[in-house]
PQR file of N, CA, C, O and H, with PARSE charges and radii, in Angstrom:
ATOM      1  N   MET A   1     100.206  64.231 -43.007 -0.4000 1.5000
ATOM      2  CA  MET A   1     100.566  64.090 -41.627 -0.0000 2.0000
ATOM      3  C   MET A   1     100.680  62.600 -41.270  0.5500 1.7000
ATOM      4  O   MET A   1     101.631  62.183 -40.608 -0.5500 1.4000
ATOM      5  N   LEU A   2      99.720  61.827 -41.708 -0.4000 1.5000
ATOM      6  CA  LEU A   2      99.784  60.389 -41.433 -0.0000 2.0000
ATOM      7  C   LEU A   2     100.975  59.751 -42.134  0.5500 1.7000
ATOM      8  O   LEU A   2     101.662  58.906 -41.559 -0.5500 1.4000
ATOM      9  H   LEU A   2      98.948  62.166 -42.246  0.4000 1.0000
ATOM     10  N   ASP A   3     101.219  60.157 -43.377 -0.4000 1.5000
ATOM     11  CA  ASP A   3     102.357  59.595 -44.115 -0.0000 2.0000
ATOM     12  C   ASP A   3     103.676  59.910 -43.428  0.5500 1.7000
ATOM     13  O   ASP A   3     104.618  59.120 -43.496 -0.5500 1.4000
ATOM     14  H   ASP A   3     100.661  60.843 -43.844  0.4000 1.0000
ATOM     15  N   ALA A   4     103.749  61.062 -42.765 -0.4000 1.5000
ATOM     16  CA  ALA A   4     104.963  61.453 -42.047 -0.0000 2.0000
ATOM     17  C   ALA A   4     104.995  60.872 -40.629  0.5500 1.7000
ATOM     18  O   ALA A   4     105.917  61.141 -39.858 -0.5500 1.4000
ATOM     19  H   ALA A   4     102.984  61.704 -42.710  0.4000 1.0000
ATOM     20  N   ARG A   5     103.983  60.078 -40.301 -0.4000 1.5000
ATOM     21  CA  ARG A   5     103.881  59.372 -39.018 -0.0000 2.0000
ATOM     22  C   ARG A   5     103.653  60.291 -37.818  0.5500 1.7000
ATOM     23  O   ARG A   5     104.045  59.971 -36.696 -0.5500 1.4000
ATOM     24  H   ARG A   5     103.234  59.859 -40.928  0.4000 1.0000
ATOM     25  N   TYR A   6     103.019  61.429 -38.066 -0.4000 1.5000
ATOM     26  CA  TYR A   6     102.600  62.278 -36.951 -0.0000 2.0000
ATOM     27  C   TYR A   6     101.326  61.691 -36.364  0.5500 1.7000
ATOM     28  O   TYR A   6     100.442  61.249 -37.097 -0.5500 1.4000
ATOM     29  H   TYR A   6     102.700  61.689 -38.978  0.4000 1.0000
ATOM     30  N   ARG A   7     101.236  61.689 -35.050 -0.4000 1.5000
ATOM     31  CA  ARG A   7      99.976  61.277 -34.423 -0.0000 2.0000
ATOM     32  C   ARG A   7      98.922  62.283 -34.871  0.5500 1.7000
ATOM     33  O   ARG A   7      99.087  63.489 -34.688 -0.5500 1.4000
ATOM     34  H   ARG A   7     101.954  62.048 -34.453  0.4000 1.0000
ATOM     35  N   THR A   8      97.860  61.790 -35.447 -0.4000 1.5000
ATOM     36  CA  THR A   8      96.834  62.646 -36.011 -0.0000 2.0000
ATOM     37  C   THR A   8      95.488  62.265 -35.412  0.5500 1.7000
ATOM     38  O   THR A   8      95.026  61.134 -35.564 -0.5500 1.4000
ATOM     39  H   THR A   8      97.726  60.810 -35.596  0.4000 1.0000
ATOM     40  N   THR A   9      94.870  63.211 -34.735 -0.4000 1.5000
ATOM     41  CA  THR A   9      93.564  62.997 -34.131 -0.0000 2.0000
ATOM     42  C   THR A   9      92.535  63.708 -34.993  0.5500 1.7000
ATOM     43  O   THR A   9      92.727  64.862 -35.376 -0.5500 1.4000
ATOM     44  H   THR A   9      95.245  64.130 -34.611  0.4000 1.0000
ATOM     45  N   VAL A  10      91.447  63.020 -35.296 -0.4000 1.5000
ATOM     46  CA  VAL A  10      90.436  63.594 -36.182 -0.0000 2.0000
ATOM     47  C   VAL A  10      89.062  63.546 -35.537  0.5500 1.7000
ATOM     48  O   VAL A  10      88.785  62.720 -34.667 -0.5500 1.4000
ATOM     49  H   VAL A  10      91.291  62.083 -34.985  0.4000 1.0000
ATOM     50  N   TRP A  11      88.208  64.460 -35.991 -0.4000 1.5000
ATOM     51  CA  TRP A  11      86.812  64.467 -35.590 -0.0000 2.0000
ATOM     52  C   TRP A  11      85.986  64.924 -36.776  0.5500 1.7000
ATOM     53  O   TRP A  11      86.402  65.795 -37.541 -0.5500 1.4000
ATOM     54  H   TRP A  11      88.433  65.131 -36.697  0.4000 1.0000
ATOM     55  N   ASN A  12      84.841  64.343 -36.916 -0.4000 1.5000
ATOM     56  CA  ASN A  12      83.843  64.748 -37.891 -0.0000 2.0000
ATOM     57  C   ASN A  12      82.506  64.453 -37.244  0.5500 1.7000
ATOM     58  O   ASN A  12      82.415  63.566 -36.396 -0.5500 1.4000
ATOM     59  H   ASN A  12      84.504  63.637 -36.294  0.4000 1.0000
ATOM     60  N   ARG A  13      81.480  65.168 -37.621 -0.4000 1.5000
ATOM     61  CA  ARG A  13      80.165  64.888 -37.030 -0.0000 2.0000
ATOM     62  C   ARG A  13      79.750  63.439 -37.263  0.5500 1.7000
ATOM     63  O   ARG A  13      79.021  62.866 -36.453 -0.5500 1.4000
ATOM     64  H   ARG A  13      81.553  65.889 -38.310  0.4000 1.0000
ATOM     65  N   THR A  14      80.204  62.850 -38.351 -0.4000 1.5000
ATOM     66  CA  THR A  14      79.892  61.463 -38.678 -0.0000 2.0000
ATOM     67  C   THR A  14      81.194  60.669 -38.736  0.5500 1.7000
ATOM     68  O   THR A  14      82.013  60.884 -39.630 -0.5500 1.4000
ATOM     69  H   THR A  14      80.796  63.315 -39.008  0.4000 1.0000
ATOM     70  N   GLU A  15      81.385  59.758 -37.794 -0.4000 1.5000
ATOM     71  CA  GLU A  15      82.634  58.992 -37.729 -0.0000 2.0000
ATOM     72  C   GLU A  15      82.894  58.231 -39.022  0.5500 1.7000
ATOM     73  O   GLU A  15      84.044  58.100 -39.442 -0.5500 1.4000
ATOM     74  H   GLU A  15      80.720  59.584 -37.068  0.4000 1.0000
ATOM     75  N   ALA A  16      81.848  57.732 -39.650 -0.4000 1.5000
ATOM     76  CA  ALA A  16      82.018  56.959 -40.882 -0.0000 2.0000
ATOM     77  C   ALA A  16      82.706  57.769 -41.980  0.5500 1.7000
ATOM     78  O   ALA A  16      83.419  57.209 -42.813 -0.5500 1.4000
ATOM     79  H   ALA A  16      80.915  57.838 -39.309  0.4000 1.0000
ATOM     80  N   LYS A  17      82.495  59.084 -41.982 -0.4000 1.5000
ATOM     81  CA  LYS A  17      83.127  59.923 -43.002 -0.0000 2.0000
ATOM     82  C   LYS A  17      84.623  60.091 -42.763  0.5500 1.7000
ATOM     83  O   LYS A  17      85.348  60.540 -43.651 -0.5500 1.4000
ATOM     84  H   LYS A  17      81.916  59.540 -41.306  0.4000 1.0000
ATOM     85  N   ALA A  18      85.084  59.736 -41.577 -0.4000 1.5000
ATOM     86  CA  ALA A  18      86.512  59.793 -41.263 -0.0000 2.0000
ATOM     87  C   ALA A  18      87.171  58.427 -41.432  0.5500 1.7000
ATOM     88  O   ALA A  18      88.368  58.284 -41.181 -0.5500 1.4000
ATOM     89  H   ALA A  18      84.495  59.372 -40.855  0.4000 1.0000
ATOM     90  N   ARG A  19      86.404  57.425 -41.856 -0.4000 1.5000
ATOM     91  CA  ARG A  19      86.892  56.049 -41.908 -0.0000 2.0000
ATOM     92  C   ARG A  19      88.186  55.905 -42.690  0.5500 1.7000
ATOM     93  O   ARG A  19      89.074  55.163 -42.270 -0.5500 1.4000
ATOM     94  H   ARG A  19      85.432  57.542 -42.061  0.4000 1.0000
ATOM     95  N   GLU A  20      88.316  56.592 -43.812 -0.4000 1.5000
ATOM     96  CA  GLU A  20      89.524  56.449 -44.636 -0.0000 2.0000
ATOM     97  C   GLU A  20      90.786  56.801 -43.845  0.5500 1.7000
ATOM     98  O   GLU A  20      91.767  56.058 -43.882 -0.5500 1.4000
ATOM     99  H   GLU A  20      87.595  57.194 -44.154  0.4000 1.0000
ATOM    100  N   VAL A  21      90.766  57.924 -43.136 -0.4000 1.5000
ATOM    101  CA  VAL A  21      91.965  58.299 -42.374 -0.0000 2.0000
ATOM    102  C   VAL A  21      92.101  57.468 -41.100  0.5500 1.7000
ATOM    103  O   VAL A  21      93.219  57.224 -40.645 -0.5500 1.4000
ATOM    104  H   VAL A  21      89.970  58.528 -43.106  0.4000 1.0000
ATOM    105  N   LEU A  22      90.998  57.033 -40.524 -0.4000 1.5000
ATOM    106  CA  LEU A  22      91.079  56.150 -39.353 -0.0000 2.0000
ATOM    107  C   LEU A  22      91.734  54.833 -39.737  0.5500 1.7000
ATOM    108  O   LEU A  22      92.549  54.292 -38.991 -0.5500 1.4000
ATOM    109  H   LEU A  22      90.090  57.230 -40.893  0.4000 1.0000
ATOM    110  N   ASP A  23      91.370  54.323 -40.907 -0.4000 1.5000
ATOM    111  CA  ASP A  23      91.974  53.078 -41.384 -0.0000 2.0000
ATOM    112  C   ASP A  23      93.467  53.237 -41.668  0.5500 1.7000
ATOM    113  O   ASP A  23      94.210  52.256 -41.677 -0.5500 1.4000
ATOM    114  H   ASP A  23      90.708  54.763 -41.513  0.4000 1.0000
ATOM    115  N   ARG A  24      93.893  54.457 -41.896 -0.4000 1.5000
ATOM    116  CA  ARG A  24      95.321  54.719 -42.153 -0.0000 2.0000
ATOM    117  C   ARG A  24      96.092  55.039 -40.875  0.5500 1.7000
ATOM    118  O   ARG A  24      97.301  55.267 -40.927 -0.5500 1.4000
ATOM    119  H   ARG A  24      93.289  55.254 -41.889  0.4000 1.0000
ATOM    120  N   GLY A  25      95.406  55.059 -39.723 -0.4000 1.5000
ATOM    121  CA  GLY A  25      96.123  55.239 -38.467 -0.0000 2.0000
ATOM    122  C   GLY A  25      95.743  56.457 -37.647  0.5500 1.7000
ATOM    123  O   GLY A  25      96.285  56.652 -36.560 -0.5500 1.4000
ATOM    124  H   GLY A  25      94.424  54.874 -39.681  0.4000 1.0000
ATOM    125  N   ALA A  26      94.829  57.281 -38.134 -0.4000 1.5000
ATOM    126  CA  ALA A  26      94.393  58.427 -37.339 -0.0000 2.0000
ATOM    127  C   ALA A  26      93.636  57.939 -36.111  0.5500 1.7000
ATOM    128  O   ALA A  26      93.110  56.826 -36.093 -0.5500 1.4000
ATOM    129  H   ALA A  26      94.388  57.122 -39.017  0.4000 1.0000
ATOM    130  N   VAL A  27      93.587  58.780 -35.094 -0.4000 1.5000
ATOM    131  CA  VAL A  27      92.893  58.469 -33.848 -0.0000 2.0000
ATOM    132  C   VAL A  27      91.586  59.258 -33.833  0.5500 1.7000
ATOM    133  O   VAL A  27      91.582  60.455 -34.118 -0.5500 1.4000
ATOM    134  H   VAL A  27      94.014  59.684 -35.109  0.4000 1.0000
ATOM    135  N   TRP A  28      90.489  58.602 -33.505 -0.4000 1.5000
ATOM    136  CA  TRP A  28      89.178  59.247 -33.476 -0.0000 2.0000
ATOM    137  C   TRP A  28      88.988  60.010 -32.169  0.5500 1.7000
ATOM    138  O   TRP A  28      89.284  59.488 -31.095 -0.5500 1.4000
ATOM    139  H   TRP A  28      90.492  57.629 -33.274  0.4000 1.0000
ATOM    140  N   ALA A  29      88.498  61.238 -32.259 -0.4000 1.5000
ATOM    141  CA  ALA A  29      88.108  62.016 -31.085 -0.0000 2.0000
ATOM    142  C   ALA A  29      86.584  62.049 -31.033  0.5500 1.7000
ATOM    143  O   ALA A  29      85.941  62.213 -32.071 -0.5500 1.4000
ATOM    144  H   ALA A  29      88.257  61.662 -33.132  0.4000 1.0000
ATOM    145  N   PRO A  30      85.999  61.899 -29.866 -0.5600 1.5000
ATOM    146  CA  PRO A  30      84.543  61.861 -29.763  0.2800 2.0000
ATOM    147  C   PRO A  30      83.872  63.222 -29.961  0.5500 1.7000
ATOM    148  O   PRO A  30      82.653  63.297 -30.119 -0.5500 1.4000
ATOM    149  N   SER A  31      84.666  64.298 -29.955 -0.4000 1.5000
ATOM    150  CA  SER A  31      84.106  65.641 -30.145 -0.0000 2.0000
ATOM    151  C   SER A  31      85.180  66.539 -30.740  0.5500 1.7000
ATOM    152  O   SER A  31      86.363  66.200 -30.729 -0.5500 1.4000
ATOM    153  H   SER A  31      85.656  64.237 -29.827  0.4000 1.0000
ATOM    154  N   SER A  32      84.759  67.683 -31.258 -0.4000 1.5000
ATOM    155  CA  SER A  32      85.742  68.633 -31.771 -0.0000 2.0000
ATOM    156  C   SER A  32      86.645  69.118 -30.646  0.5500 1.7000
ATOM    157  O   SER A  32      87.843  69.321 -30.844 -0.5500 1.4000
ATOM    158  H   SER A  32      83.798  67.958 -31.267  0.4000 1.0000
ATOM    159  N   ALA A  33      86.070  69.302 -29.474 -0.4000 1.5000
ATOM    160  CA  ALA A  33      86.874  69.723 -28.321 -0.0000 2.0000
ATOM    161  C   ALA A  33      87.905  68.666 -27.965  0.5500 1.7000
ATOM    162  O   ALA A  33      89.036  68.997 -27.609 -0.5500 1.4000
ATOM    163  H   ALA A  33      85.096  69.138 -29.312  0.4000 1.0000
ATOM    164  N   GLY A  34      87.529  67.405 -28.058 -0.4000 1.5000
ATOM    165  CA  GLY A  34      88.468  66.322 -27.779 -0.0000 2.0000
ATOM    166  C   GLY A  34      89.617  66.299 -28.763  0.5500 1.7000
ATOM    167  O   GLY A  34      90.756  66.018 -28.390 -0.5500 1.4000
ATOM    168  H   GLY A  34      86.610  67.136 -28.347  0.4000 1.0000
ATOM    169  N   ALA A  35      89.321  66.596 -30.029 -0.4000 1.5000
ATOM    170  CA  ALA A  35      90.382  66.642 -31.044 -0.0000 2.0000
ATOM    171  C   ALA A  35      91.351  67.778 -30.756  0.5500 1.7000
ATOM    172  O   ALA A  35      92.565  67.603 -30.860 -0.5500 1.4000
ATOM    173  H   ALA A  35      88.396  66.824 -30.332  0.4000 1.0000
ATOM    174  N   VAL A  36      90.825  68.933 -30.397 -0.4000 1.5000
ATOM    175  CA  VAL A  36      91.683  70.078 -30.084 -0.0000 2.0000
ATOM    176  C   VAL A  36      92.508  69.804 -28.834  0.5500 1.7000
ATOM    177  O   VAL A  36      93.702  70.098 -28.803 -0.5500 1.4000
ATOM    178  H   VAL A  36      89.839  69.076 -30.313  0.4000 1.0000
ATOM    179  N   ALA A  37      91.886  69.248 -27.813 -0.4000 1.5000
ATOM    180  CA  ALA A  37      92.582  68.978 -26.558 -0.0000 2.0000
ATOM    181  C   ALA A  37      93.691  67.936 -26.728  0.5500 1.7000
ATOM    182  O   ALA A  37      94.670  67.951 -25.982 -0.5500 1.4000
ATOM    183  H   ALA A  37      90.915  69.009 -27.839  0.4000 1.0000
ATOM    184  N   ALA A  38      93.546  67.038 -27.699 -0.4000 1.5000
ATOM    185  CA  ALA A  38      94.532  65.973 -27.905 -0.0000 2.0000
ATOM    186  C   ALA A  38      95.722  66.425 -28.743  0.5500 1.7000
ATOM    187  O   ALA A  38      96.632  65.635 -28.997 -0.5500 1.4000
ATOM    188  H   ALA A  38      92.750  67.026 -28.305  0.4000 1.0000
ATOM    189  N   SER A  39      95.729  67.659 -29.168 -0.4000 1.5000
ATOM    190  CA  SER A  39      96.701  68.090 -30.169 -0.0000 2.0000
ATOM    191  C   SER A  39      97.462  69.333 -29.764  0.5500 1.7000
ATOM    192  O   SER A  39      96.930  70.214 -29.088 -0.5500 1.4000
ATOM    193  H   SER A  39      94.991  68.301 -28.962  0.4000 1.0000
ATOM    194  N   ASP A  40      98.722  69.394 -30.187 -0.4000 1.5000
ATOM    195  CA  ASP A  40      99.517  70.611 -30.019 -0.0000 2.0000
ATOM    196  C   ASP A  40      99.190  71.612 -31.115  0.5500 1.7000
ATOM    197  O   ASP A  40      99.280  72.823 -30.909 -0.5500 1.4000
ATOM    198  H   ASP A  40      99.154  68.678 -30.735  0.4000 1.0000
ATOM    199  N   VAL A  41      98.811  71.102 -32.278 -0.4000 1.5000
ATOM    200  CA  VAL A  41      98.467  71.932 -33.435 -0.0000 2.0000
ATOM    201  C   VAL A  41      97.106  71.487 -33.934  0.5500 1.7000
ATOM    202  O   VAL A  41      96.835  70.290 -34.031 -0.5500 1.4000
ATOM    203  H   VAL A  41      98.738  70.119 -32.446  0.4000 1.0000
ATOM    204  N   THR A  42      96.250  72.446 -34.251 -0.4000 1.5000
ATOM    205  CA  THR A  42      94.916  72.118 -34.743 -0.0000 2.0000
ATOM    206  C   THR A  42      94.736  72.695 -36.135  0.5500 1.7000
ATOM    207  O   THR A  42      94.954  73.884 -36.364 -0.5500 1.4000
ATOM    208  H   THR A  42      96.471  73.419 -34.172  0.4000 1.0000
ATOM    209  N   LEU A  43      94.338  71.837 -37.059 -0.4000 1.5000
ATOM    210  CA  LEU A  43      94.011  72.256 -38.419 -0.0000 2.0000
ATOM    211  C   LEU A  43      92.515  72.080 -38.598  0.5500 1.7000
ATOM    212  O   LEU A  43      91.954  71.048 -38.228 -0.5500 1.4000
ATOM    213  H   LEU A  43      94.161  70.871 -36.873  0.4000 1.0000
ATOM    214  N   ILE A  44      91.874  73.082 -39.163 -0.4000 1.5000
ATOM    215  CA  ILE A  44      90.435  73.026 -39.388 -0.0000 2.0000
ATOM    216  C   ILE A  44      90.190  73.097 -40.881  0.5500 1.7000
ATOM    217  O   ILE A  44      90.721  73.968 -41.570 -0.5500 1.4000
ATOM    218  H   ILE A  44      92.329  73.920 -39.464  0.4000 1.0000
ATOM    219  N   TRP A  45      89.388  72.181 -41.372 -0.4000 1.5000
ATOM    220  CA  TRP A  45      89.058  72.152 -42.789 -0.0000 2.0000
ATOM    221  C   TRP A  45      87.587  72.525 -42.910  0.5500 1.7000
ATOM    222  O   TRP A  45      86.721  71.658 -42.797 -0.5500 1.4000
ATOM    223  H   TRP A  45      88.957  71.473 -40.812  0.4000 1.0000
ATOM    224  N   PRO A  46      87.292  73.804 -43.138 -0.5600 1.5000
ATOM    225  CA  PRO A  46      85.885  74.201 -43.255  0.2800 2.0000
ATOM    226  C   PRO A  46      85.303  73.699 -44.574  0.5500 1.7000
ATOM    227  O   PRO A  46      85.946  73.780 -45.620 -0.5500 1.4000
ATOM    228  N   VAL A  47      84.111  73.197 -44.510 -0.4000 1.5000
ATOM    229  CA  VAL A  47      83.431  72.685 -45.689 -0.0000 2.0000
ATOM    230  C   VAL A  47      82.136  73.473 -45.852  0.5500 1.7000
ATOM    231  O   VAL A  47      81.408  73.718 -44.890 -0.5500 1.4000
ATOM    232  H   VAL A  47      83.589  73.132 -43.660  0.4000 1.0000
ATOM    233  N   ARG A  48      81.881  73.847 -47.048 -0.4000 1.5000
ATOM    234  CA  ARG A  48      80.666  74.593 -47.306 -0.0000 2.0000
ATOM    235  C   ARG A  48      79.519  73.606 -47.533  0.5500 1.7000
ATOM    236  O   ARG A  48      79.498  72.863 -48.515 -0.5500 1.4000
ATOM    237  H   ARG A  48      82.473  73.648 -47.830  0.4000 1.0000
ATOM    238  N   ASN A  49      78.591  73.622 -46.617 -0.4000 1.5000
ATOM    239  CA  ASN A  49      77.397  72.790 -46.744 -0.0000 2.0000
ATOM    240  C   ASN A  49      76.270  73.457 -45.975  0.5500 1.7000
ATOM    241  O   ASN A  49      76.509  74.428 -45.257 -0.5500 1.4000
ATOM    242  H   ASN A  49      78.609  74.225 -45.820  0.4000 1.0000
ATOM    243  N   PRO A  50      75.059  72.963 -46.107 -0.5600 1.5000
ATOM    244  CA  PRO A  50      73.938  73.625 -45.431  0.2800 2.0000
ATOM    245  C   PRO A  50      74.131  73.775 -43.927  0.5500 1.7000
ATOM    246  O   PRO A  50      73.694  74.770 -43.349 -0.5500 1.4000
ATOM    247  N   SER A  51      74.776  72.808 -43.285 -0.4000 1.5000
ATOM    248  CA  SER A  51      74.950  72.909 -41.835 -0.0000 2.0000
ATOM    249  C   SER A  51      75.882  74.048 -41.447  0.5500 1.7000
ATOM    250  O   SER A  51      75.861  74.503 -40.303 -0.5500 1.4000
ATOM    251  H   SER A  51      75.131  71.999 -43.754  0.4000 1.0000
ATOM    252  N   ALA A  52      76.699  74.512 -42.386 -0.4000 1.5000
ATOM    253  CA  ALA A  52      77.607  75.619 -42.091 -0.0000 2.0000
ATOM    254  C   ALA A  52      76.847  76.920 -41.859  0.5500 1.7000
ATOM    255  O   ALA A  52      77.394  77.872 -41.302 -0.5500 1.4000
ATOM    256  H   ALA A  52      76.717  74.142 -43.315  0.4000 1.0000
ATOM    257  N   THR A  53      75.599  76.961 -42.281 -0.4000 1.5000
ATOM    258  CA  THR A  53      74.803  78.176 -42.075 -0.0000 2.0000
ATOM    259  C   THR A  53      73.869  78.043 -40.879  0.5500 1.7000
ATOM    260  O   THR A  53      73.130  78.975 -40.562 -0.5500 1.4000
ATOM    261  H   THR A  53      75.154  76.188 -42.734  0.4000 1.0000
ATOM    262  N   ASP A  54      73.897  76.889 -40.209 -0.4000 1.5000
ATOM    263  CA  ASP A  54      73.075  76.707 -39.017 -0.0000 2.0000
ATOM    264  C   ASP A  54      73.533  77.677 -37.937  0.5500 1.7000
ATOM    265  O   ASP A  54      74.696  78.079 -37.922 -0.5500 1.4000
ATOM    266  H   ASP A  54      74.498  76.132 -40.466  0.4000 1.0000
ATOM    267  N   PRO A  55      72.638  78.057 -37.036 -0.5600 1.5000
ATOM    268  CA  PRO A  55      73.065  78.923 -35.927  0.2800 2.0000
ATOM    269  C   PRO A  55      74.143  78.217 -35.104  0.5500 1.7000
ATOM    270  O   PRO A  55      74.142  76.989 -35.016 -0.5500 1.4000
ATOM    271  N   PRO A  56      75.049  78.964 -34.509 -0.5600 1.5000
ATOM    272  CA  PRO A  56      76.100  78.329 -33.697  0.2800 2.0000
ATOM    273  C   PRO A  56      75.493  77.630 -32.486  0.5500 1.7000
ATOM    274  O   PRO A  56      74.430  78.018 -32.001 -0.5500 1.4000
ATOM    275  N   PRO A  57      76.180  76.594 -32.002 -0.5600 1.5000
ATOM    276  CA  PRO A  57      75.675  75.906 -30.804  0.2800 2.0000
ATOM    277  C   PRO A  57      75.739  76.829 -29.599  0.5500 1.7000
ATOM    278  O   PRO A  57      76.373  77.883 -29.638 -0.5500 1.4000
ATOM    279  N   SER A  58      75.079  76.421 -28.539 -0.4000 1.5000
ATOM    280  CA  SER A  58      75.026  77.263 -27.346 -0.0000 2.0000
ATOM    281  C   SER A  58      76.389  77.384 -26.661  0.5500 1.7000
ATOM    282  O   SER A  58      76.625  78.345 -25.930 -0.5500 1.4000
ATOM    283  H   SER A  58      74.563  75.565 -28.507  0.4000 1.0000
ATOM    284  N   THR A  59      77.288  76.422 -26.889 -0.4000 1.5000
ATOM    285  CA  THR A  59      78.641  76.520 -26.358 -0.0000 2.0000
ATOM    286  C   THR A  59      79.621  76.508 -27.522  0.5500 1.7000
ATOM    287  O   THR A  59      79.369  75.885 -28.553 -0.5500 1.4000
ATOM    288  H   THR A  59      77.096  75.641 -27.484  0.4000 1.0000
ATOM    289  N   SER A  60      80.716  77.187 -27.349 -0.4000 1.5000
ATOM    290  CA  SER A  60      81.721  77.222 -28.405 -0.0000 2.0000
ATOM    291  C   SER A  60      82.727  76.101 -28.203  0.5500 1.7000
ATOM    292  O   SER A  60      82.801  75.505 -27.128 -0.5500 1.4000
ATOM    293  H   SER A  60      80.920  77.693 -26.511  0.4000 1.0000
ATOM    294  N   VAL A  61      83.494  75.821 -29.235 -0.4000 1.5000
ATOM    295  CA  VAL A  61      84.539  74.814 -29.121 -0.0000 2.0000
ATOM    296  C   VAL A  61      85.518  75.211 -28.037  0.5500 1.7000
ATOM    297  O   VAL A  61      85.980  74.356 -27.282 -0.5500 1.4000
ATOM    298  H   VAL A  61      83.435  76.305 -30.108  0.4000 1.0000
ATOM    299  N   SER A  62      85.850  76.513 -27.944 -0.4000 1.5000
ATOM    300  CA  SER A  62      86.797  76.929 -26.901 -0.0000 2.0000
ATOM    301  C   SER A  62      86.235  76.676 -25.508  0.5500 1.7000
ATOM    302  O   SER A  62      86.987  76.339 -24.594 -0.5500 1.4000
ATOM    303  H   SER A  62      85.474  77.207 -28.558  0.4000 1.0000
ATOM    304  N   ASP A  63      84.908  76.834 -25.329 -0.4000 1.5000
ATOM    305  CA  ASP A  63      84.300  76.510 -24.040 -0.0000 2.0000
ATOM    306  C   ASP A  63      84.416  75.016 -23.750  0.5500 1.7000
ATOM    307  O   ASP A  63      84.703  74.616 -22.622 -0.5500 1.4000
ATOM    308  H   ASP A  63      84.297  77.107 -26.072  0.4000 1.0000
ATOM    309  N   GLU A  64      84.186  74.184 -24.792 -0.4000 1.5000
ATOM    310  CA  GLU A  64      84.285  72.742 -24.620 -0.0000 2.0000
ATOM    311  C   GLU A  64      85.710  72.331 -24.289  0.5500 1.7000
ATOM    312  O   GLU A  64      85.927  71.482 -23.425 -0.5500 1.4000
ATOM    313  H   GLU A  64      83.952  74.510 -25.708  0.4000 1.0000
ATOM    314  N   VAL A  65      86.685  72.929 -24.972 -0.4000 1.5000
ATOM    315  CA  VAL A  65      88.092  72.598 -24.724 -0.0000 2.0000
ATOM    316  C   VAL A  65      88.464  72.973 -23.302  0.5500 1.7000
ATOM    317  O   VAL A  65      89.145  72.210 -22.617 -0.5500 1.4000
ATOM    318  H   VAL A  65      86.508  73.619 -25.674  0.4000 1.0000
ATOM    319  N   ALA A  66      88.027  74.133 -22.853 -0.4000 1.5000
ATOM    320  CA  ALA A  66      88.333  74.568 -21.497 -0.0000 2.0000
ATOM    321  C   ALA A  66      87.801  73.586 -20.463  0.5500 1.7000
ATOM    322  O   ALA A  66      88.377  73.435 -19.385 -0.5500 1.4000
ATOM    323  H   ALA A  66      87.474  74.752 -23.410  0.4000 1.0000
ATOM    324  N   SER A  67      86.693  72.916 -20.798 -0.4000 1.5000
ATOM    325  CA  SER A  67      86.106  71.991 -19.834 -0.0000 2.0000
ATOM    326  C   SER A  67      86.851  70.665 -19.755  0.5500 1.7000
ATOM    327  O   SER A  67      86.682  69.927 -18.784 -0.5500 1.4000
ATOM    328  H   SER A  67      86.225  73.039 -21.673  0.4000 1.0000
ATOM    329  N   VAL A  68      87.686  70.340 -20.769 -0.4000 1.5000
ATOM    330  CA  VAL A  68      88.417  69.076 -20.744 -0.0000 2.0000
ATOM    331  C   VAL A  68      89.904  69.250 -20.499  0.5500 1.7000
ATOM    332  O   VAL A  68      90.623  68.259 -20.371 -0.5500 1.4000
ATOM    333  H   VAL A  68      87.824  70.940 -21.557  0.4000 1.0000
ATOM    334  N   THR A  69      90.383  70.479 -20.429 -0.4000 1.5000
ATOM    335  CA  THR A  69      91.815  70.696 -20.197 -0.0000 2.0000
ATOM    336  C   THR A  69      92.073  71.169 -18.789  0.5500 1.7000
ATOM    337  O   THR A  69      93.223  71.401 -18.417 -0.5500 1.4000
ATOM    338  H   THR A  69      89.799  71.284 -20.533  0.4000 1.0000
TER
END
């Protein structure tokens, strides 16, 4: 997406882990909801790690997006 010069907004729980794509021109979103709200198309890359089994937060991403749109 970046190579094709599409505006690409990214979010990760740790901004430093997104540094490679930020250095290539991606725009940082302060939250997952912010990334979704900034985009016409949303791609999610699920990663299997211990936090993926944590209980869901008290609000969903869709609730967060609704609050910023």
